[in-house]
C-alpha positions in Angstrom: 127.6 -10.2 -141.4 129.6 -7.0 -141.8 131.4 -7.5 -145.1 132.4 -10.1 -147.7 135.8 -10.9 -146.1 134.2 -11.4 -142.6 131.5 -13.6 -144.3 134.1 -15.7 -146.0 136.0 -16.1 -142.7 132.9 -17.3 -140.9 132.0 -19.8 -143.7 135.6 -21.1 -143.7 135.5 -21.6 -139.9 132.2 -23.4 -140.4 133.6 -25.7 -143.1 136.6 -26.6 -140.8 134.1 -27.2 -138.0 132.0 -29.5 -140.2 135.1 -31.5 -141.3 136.4 -31.9 -137.7 134.5 -35.2 -137.3 133.3 -36.8 -134.2 132.0 -33.5 -132.9 129.6 -35.3 -130.6 130.6 -38.5 -128.8 129.2 -41.5 -130.6 128.2 -39.6 -133.7 130.1 -38.9 -136.8 129.1 -35.2 -137.0 126.9 -32.6 -135.4 124.4 -33.1 -138.3 124.0 -36.8 -137.5 123.5 -35.9 -133.8 120.8 -33.3 -134.8 119.0 -35.9 -137.0 119.2 -38.6 -134.4 117.9 -36.4 -131.7 115.4 -34.6 -133.9 117.1 -31.2 -133.1 117.1 -31.6 -129.3 120.3 -31.3 -127.4 121.3 -31.6 -123.8 123.5 -28.6 -122.9 123.8 -29.7 -119.3 125.8 -32.9 -119.9 128.1 -33.8 -117.0 130.6 -35.4 -119.4 133.8 -33.4 -119.8 135.3 -32.6 -123.1 132.0 -32.2 -125.0 132.2 -29.7 -127.8 130.4 -26.3 -127.7 127.5 -26.6 -130.1 126.0 -23.2 -129.4 128.4 -21.4 -131.7 128.4 -19.4 -134.9 129.4 -22.5 -136.8 126.4 -24.4 -135.4 124.1 -21.5 -136.3 125.5 -21.4 -139.8 124.9 -25.2 -140.1 121.4 -24.8 -138.7 120.6 -22.1 -141.2 121.9 -24.2 -144.1 119.9 -27.2 -142.9 116.7 -25.0 -142.9 117.5 -23.8 -146.4 118.2 -27.4 -147.6 114.6 -28.2 -147.0 113.5 -25.8 -149.7 116.6 -25.3 -151.9 119.2 -28.2 -151.5 121.1 -27.1 -154.6 122.0 -23.8 -153.0 123.3 -25.5 -149.9 125.3 -27.9 -152.0 127.0 -25.0 -153.7 127.8 -23.4 -150.4 129.2 -26.7 -149.0 131.4 -27.2 -152.1 132.6 -23.6 -152.2 133.9 -23.6 -148.7 135.2 -27.2 -148.6 132.6 -28.7 -146.3 131.9 -31.1 -149.2 134.7 -32.3 -151.4 134.0 -33.3 -155.0 135.8 -36.5 -156.2 138.6 -35.7 -158.5 138.6 -32.0 -157.8 141.5 -30.2 -156.1 140.8 -28.3 -152.9 142.1 -25.3 -154.7 139.7 -25.6 -157.7 138.2 -22.5 -159.2 134.6 -21.7 -159.0 134.4 -22.5 -162.7 135.8 -26.0 -162.1 133.5 -26.5 -159.2 130.5 -25.5 -161.3 131.5 -27.8 -164.1 131.9 -30.7 -161.5 128.3 -29.9 -160.3 127.1 -29.9 -163.9 125.9 -26.2 -163.7 127.0 -23.0 -165.3 129.3 -20.6 -163.5 126.5 -18.0 -163.5 124.2 -20.5 -161.8 127.0 -21.5 -159.3 127.5 -17.8 -158.4 123.8 -17.1 -158.1 123.3 -20.1 -155.8 126.3 -19.1 -153.7 125.1 -15.6 -153.3 121.6 -16.9 -152.3 123.1 -19.2 -149.7 125.4 -16.5 -148.2 122.5 -14.0 -148.1 120.2 -16.6 -146.4 122.8 -17.4 -143.8 123.6 -13.8 -143.2 120.0 -13.0 -142.4 119.5 -16.1 -140.3 122.4 -15.5 -138.0 122.0 -11.8 -137.4 
């Protein structure tokens, strides 16, 4: 990813993509489809109107799913930061300090985990 602004734009697009719901017919999300099909997809479906799942957003989600296997707390921070996961009682416009408090971690830990997640995804999607 070229720079911080471009990185943030990609993550924000990914968060909107994850919140879109019903990404795959019969499934609540792409993640539920990935889990149900054990990561295998049929790209040659004859059904019209199917979403494109070979996208930068899908690649970001796949990278985060990989990272979640070894460091789920980092992925949780990334999801919260970009709004892919909403915390109960917290405004969508909450500051990082408020998000960190809601996750019961320090702001320093929140920022460290966010950087680790961004860096991991950046490397994974290059």
